[in-house]
N, C-alpha and C positions, 0 to 999 in steps of 0.2 A: 349768517350765523356767527362769523368771526367778530363782526362789529358788536353784536350783542354780548358775546363773551368778554370782549375788551371793555365795554362799558361797565359790565358787572364787576370786573376786576378792579377798574379804577375806582368804582364806588366803594368797594370793600377796603381798598387801600386808604381812601379818604377817611372812612370811618375809623379804622384802626390807628391811623396817624393822629386823628383828632383825639381819640381816647388816650393814646400814649402821651401826647403832649399835656393833656389835662391832668392825667394821673400823676405825671412827674411834677407838674406845677403844684398840685395839692400835697404831694409827698414833701416837697421842699418847704411848702407852707407849714406843714405840721412839724417838720424838723426845726425850722427857725423859730416857731412859736414855743416849742419845747426847749430850745437851746438857751434862751435867756434866763429862765429859772435856774439853769445849771451854772451859767457863767456870770450871771448878774451880780451875785454876792462878791466873788473875787474881783470883778471889774470895778464895782463901787468902792471896795476896800482900797484898790489901787488908785482910783481917781480922787477919792476923798482924803486919802492919807491915813497912816496908821494911828494918828492921834484923834481922828474923828470919832465922836460917840457912836456906839452901836445903833442907838435909836435913829440917828441921822441917816445911816445907811438903809435902815428898814423903811424910813419914810420915803427916801428916794426910790427904793425898790417898788413900793406900793404905788407911788405916783407914776412911775414908768409903765407898770402893768396897766394901770387905769388909762393912761394916755394912749397906750397901744390899743386898748379896746375901743376907745372913742375914735381913733384914727381908722380902725378897721370898719367901724360903722359908717364913717364919712366916705371911706373909699368904696364901700359897697354901693352907695348911691352915686358917687362921682363917676366911677368907672362903669357902673351899670348904665348911667346916662350916656357916657361916651360910646359904649357898645351899641346902644340903640340908635345913636346918631351917626357914627362912622363905620360901624361893623364890629362883629365879635372878635375877629382875628386881630385886627389892628389894635383894638383897645386892650385885648388880652396881652399882646406883646408889650404894650406900654406899662401895663400893670405889673408884669413880671420884671421888666426893667427897673421899675420904681422900687419894688421891695428888695430886689437883689442888690442893686447898687447902693441903696441907702443903708441896708444891713451891713454891707461891706465897709462903708465909710465909718460905721461905729468903731471899727478896729483902730481908727486914727484919732478917736476922741481924746481930749485932754481934760474934760470936766464932765460932771454928772449931767448937767443941763444939756450938754451936747448929745449925750446918749438919748435923753428924753425927746429932743427935737428930731433926731435922726430916726428913732424908733417910730415916732408919730408918722413921719413921711413914709417910711417903709411899710407901716401897717395900712396906709391908704391903698397901696398896691396889693397887699395880701387880701384885704376885704374885697377889692375889685376882682381879683383873679377867681375867687370862688363863684361869684355871680356870673361872670362871663363864661367861664369854663362849663358851668352847669347849663347855661342857656345854649351854648354851642353844641355840646354833646347831645343834649336832648333833641335838638333840632336836626341833627344829622343821623342819629341812630334810630332804627325803626321802633314802633311802639312796643312790640313783644319783648324786645331786649332791654327796655329802659329800666325795668325794676332791678335786674341784676347789675346793670351799669351804675345805677344810683348807689347800690351797695358798695361797689368798687370805689366810687367817688368818696364815700364816707370812710372807707377802710384806708384809702391812700394817705390821708392826713395822719391817721393813727399809726400807720407804719412809720411815719416820720417821728412821732413821739416815741415809738418803740426803739428806733435807732438811737435817739438821744439817750435813752436809759442804758442801752448797750455801750454807748460811748462813755457814759459816766462811769460804768463799772471798769472799763478798760482804759480810763483816761491816762493813767501813768504810763502804761505801755505805749499808748497812742502818741503821747508827747515825746517819748524817747525815740520812736520811729520817725516822727516828723523832724526831730532835731537832726538825726543822721541824714535824712533826705535833704534838708535845707543846706547843710554843710556840703553835701555831695554835689549840689548844683551850683555852689559858689557863693552862697550867702555867708557873710562874715559871722564870726562867733558872737560879736556884740549885738548885731541885728537879730540873730537867731535867739539869743537869750531874751532880748526885749520882746520879741514876738511870742515866746513861749512862757514868759513869766506869769505868775498868778493864774495857774491852771490854763495857760495858753488862750486866755480869753480874746486877746487881740487877733491871734491867728485864726481862731474859730469864727470870729465876726467877719474878718476879711474873706474867709472862705465862703461866707454867706453870699458873696457876689457871684459864685459859680453858676447858679440857675440862670443868670443872664444869657448863658450860652444856649439855653433852650429856645431863645427867640429866633435864632437862625433856623432851627428845625421847624418852628411854627411857620415862619414866613416862607419856607421852601415847600413844605409838605402838607400843611393844614389848610383846607379850603374854607372859604367863607360860607356861612349858612345860606342855603338857597331860600329859606323862608325870609331871612332878613333882606336878601337881594330883591325879593318880590315886593317887600314893603318899601324899599328904596325906589323901585321902579314906579310904584304907585304915588310917590311923593310924600309918603307918611313920615319919613325921617326928617323932612324939612320943618316939621313943627317943633323940633327941639331948638332952643335958643340959649346961647352962652350966658346971657344976663341972668337966666334962672338959677345959675349956680351960686348966686349970692345967698340964696336961701340955705344951701348946704353949708356955706361958710358961717352964717349966723347960727345954724343949728349946731355946728361943731364948737363954736365959741360958748354957746349955752351949756353944752355937755362938759366942756373944760371948766366952766364956772362951777358946775356941780362938784367936780373933783376937788377944786380949790376949797369949796365950802367945807369938805369933810377932811381936809388935811389938818394937821395940828395947828398950823399957822392960821388958816381960815377959821377953823372951829373956835380957836381962842379969841378971835375978833368978833364973831357974830353969834356964837353960842349955838345950842341945840335947836332953838326955835328958828334962828336965822338960817342954819344949815338945812333944816327941813323945808323952809320956805323957798330957799334957793333950789332945792331938789325938785319941788313940785313945779315951780315956774320954769325952771330950766328944762325939765322934761317936756313940758307943753311947747316951749319955744323950739326945742330940738325936733320934736315931732312935726310941727308945722314947717320948720325949715327944710327938713329932709323930704317932706311931701311936696314942697313948693314946685320943684321942676316938673314933676308928673302932673300936678294940678294945672300948671300953665300949658303943658303939652296938650292935655285933654281939652282944655278950653279952646285952644287953636284948632284942634281936630274937629270939635263940634261946629265951630264957625265955618270950617272948610267943608262941612257936610260929610265927613268920613266917620263920624262917631255921633252917637246919641247921648242925651243927658243920662239916660238909664244905664248905658254902658260905662259912662264916667263914674257913676255912683258904684257900680259893681267893681271896677278896678280899684278905686280908693278903699272900698270896704274890704276887699281881699288883701290889700296891702296891710291894713290894720290887723286883719285876721292872722296873716302870716307873721307879723311882728309879735303878736301875742303868743302864738305857738312856739316861735323860736325863743322868745323871752323866757318862757317857762323852762324850756330845756337848758338854755344857757345859764340861767340863774340857779337851776337845780344842780348843774354840773359844777359851776364855780363855787357854789355855796355848800357843797356836800362832798362829792367824791374827789374833787381836786385837793382836798385836805388829807387824803389817805396817805401819801408818802410822808408828810410831816408827822402825822399821827404814828406811823410805823416806827419812826425814829425815836419816839418817846416810850414805846412799849418794851417790856422785858422779853427777850427771846425765849422760845421753847427749849432750844438747845444751844450750846456754845458754837456749834458749827454753822448755824443759820443766822447768827447775829450780824455778820458783815453785810454791808450794802443793803440794809433794810429798806431805805428810801428808794433806791434804784430798783430793787426786786419788786417792790410794790408798784412802781411806775410800769415796769415790764408787765406785771400781771394785769393791771387795769388797761394798758394799751393793747395787749394781746386780746383781752376780752372785747375791747372796742372794735378791733378788726373783725372779729367774728360777729359781734352784735350788729354792726352797721349793715353787713351783707344779709344777715337773717331778717332784719327788720324790713329792708327794701323788698326782698323776695316775698315776705309775708304780706306786705301792703299790696303787692301785685296780685297775690293769690286770694286774699280775704277782704280787701278793701282798705281804703285809707283811714277812715274814721275809727273803725274798730281796732285797727293796728295801733294807731296813736293812743287810743284809750288803754289798750293792754300795755303799751310801753310805759305810760304814766304810772299805772298801778304796779307794774313790775319794778319800776324804779323805786317806788316807795318801799316795797317789800325787800328788794335786794339791798338797798341802802340801810334799812333798819336792821336786817340780819347781819350785815357787815359790821355796823357800829355797836350793836347791842349784844351780839353773841361772841365777840372777840375781846379778850383782855390781855393777850400776849401775842408776840410776833412769831409765826411759824407757818407750817404747811397749810393748816386750816385757814389762817388769816389770808394767805395768798390765794387760795381757792375762792374764798369769799370776795376778795378784791377783784379777781377775774370775773366773777359773776356780776358784781355790782358795776364794774367798769363796762362790761358788755351791754348791760341793760340800759344804763343811764346814757351811754354814748350811741345807742341805737338810733336816736333821733337824727343823727348826722348822716345816716344812710337813707332815712325817710324823707328829709327835706329836699334833697336833689331830685327825688321822684315827684313829690307833691307840689312844690312851689312852681315849677315851670308850667304845671297844668292849670294854675290859677290865673295866668295872664296871657293876653294875646301877644303875638310876635313883636309888635311895635313897641311894647313897654315891658317885655319879658325880663330883660337883663336888669332894668331899673327896678321893676316891681319886686323881683325875688331878691335883688341886692338889698333893697330897703328891708324886706321882710326878715331875712336872716340876720342882717347886721345891726338893725336897730335894737335887737335883743341884746347886743353887746353892751350898749349903754346901760340897759337895765342891769346886766351882769356887773358892769363897772360900779354902779351905785351899790349893788349888793356886796361886792368885794370890799368896798370901803367901810362896810358895816361889820366886817369880820371881827375886828378888835372889840367892838361893843357886844357882839353876840357871844364871843368867847368869854368876855368879862361877866356876862349875865349867867353863864354856866360854870363859873369858877375855873375857866381855862380848859374845860372838857371838850375835846374834839368830838368825842362820841355823841354827847348830848346835843351840842350845837349842830353837828352834821345831821343828826336825826330830825331835829326840828325843821331844818331847811327842806326836808322832803315834802312838807305840807304844800309847797308851791306846785307840786305835780297835780294836786286835786283841781287847781284852776284849769290846767290843761285838759282834764277830763271833760270839763264843761265847754271850753272854747271850741274844741274840735268839732262838736256837733252843730256849731253855728256855720261851719264851712260846707262846701259842696262835696259830694262823693264823686270822685273822678275816675273810678276804676273802669277799665275797658273803654275809656273815651280817648279820642285823639287830642293832641295838643291843639288848643284854640289858635286860629289863624290870626 
């Protein structure tokens, strides 16, 4: 009897240790993703110098955001591949180390291009941590718990966004407190002033290395997935080959080429037609490049007799399905509700008391809504089914975004309530994907498959983000009308989801 109780206790400890590590990883992901929009402008102003044109800083800011999205897409495939090859836990430790250390190094940058390079490398780890953590948690937690756990996964990153908004509101007091702390521990006044200058962007970036401490917890207390261990014992992990990663490299270069084509420099050289051609060709090359490692793996598995051609077709088809579902959600988010804080800053306040921190309060409202929405969506998908839930989320996103943009013309309590609702519904997808994507793939390719599915949508979102200026110009600078038009993308999702399988009440595929 004692041995049975002991085994159960160890099993529960392993589950909660895994969940704790993954949730902290996603929370830090969300915090660091939300941090750059806060500290990016003062950082670029510092690095480019006070004489630099405002347009130059804006161009660098957009390029760094786009490069980050491409890096996250590449990292989802790269670290997903690594997780399927060497194990979830080891690969997740490497992914967290990558995004933590290279985010911290941004604090020592002396030029804008250095920030772009370091953010690209950091985003590789961020994209990978999502796919690895989702795979590991789903393989360790039992089926009945997975819906709620998936909601927590989506909520964790949005808690990070919420913390950034709180930091932004209290930034002045935060800097004063940190100044006193640094002086108290012996840092010179000169070094302290340099760290905390320009909204303390260097200190905040360096602090981004803190999540690296999470690696020690993971290596000590988080067990490897038993499902992956079974695949390794069968020899399935040997079908992954290092040379296949050249496909990911080529795909990344193609995506970066798309970004260049829509920058002012690239657009001036090749024009609208050339930029459009670059985009179409680049997306095809990126798609084939990111798929290449999985295609080669599947071909070797067929030769070895552990997989059939029909199973190969199913895996590739579901990767494309997942990329389509994620692309709709990401493009909808980046093209619509992400504009809400900037729009809030342009509106007249309802009262004098509420006018302060309009952008930050809006981000708080959307992030708080997202925390609730991700959990509700995952639980609903567990109760009512995956396809109907995704359909309702798409239709709800259209309605909530239109109500937000078309029924508000001033900043106030009503605006923040609408932002909470729109933020919750449009972010609900990020609680749905951690539940549905693992169910689409067998254990041997789960991390890579879901990493590709979720993160390839980031490239689509990056292309969409680069069109923001054109879309705004088409609507005479109106955030409301431009954001409303972008909701059309959700109609595509309503169609795509019905091409996928209904996985409700089914076990994870082996």
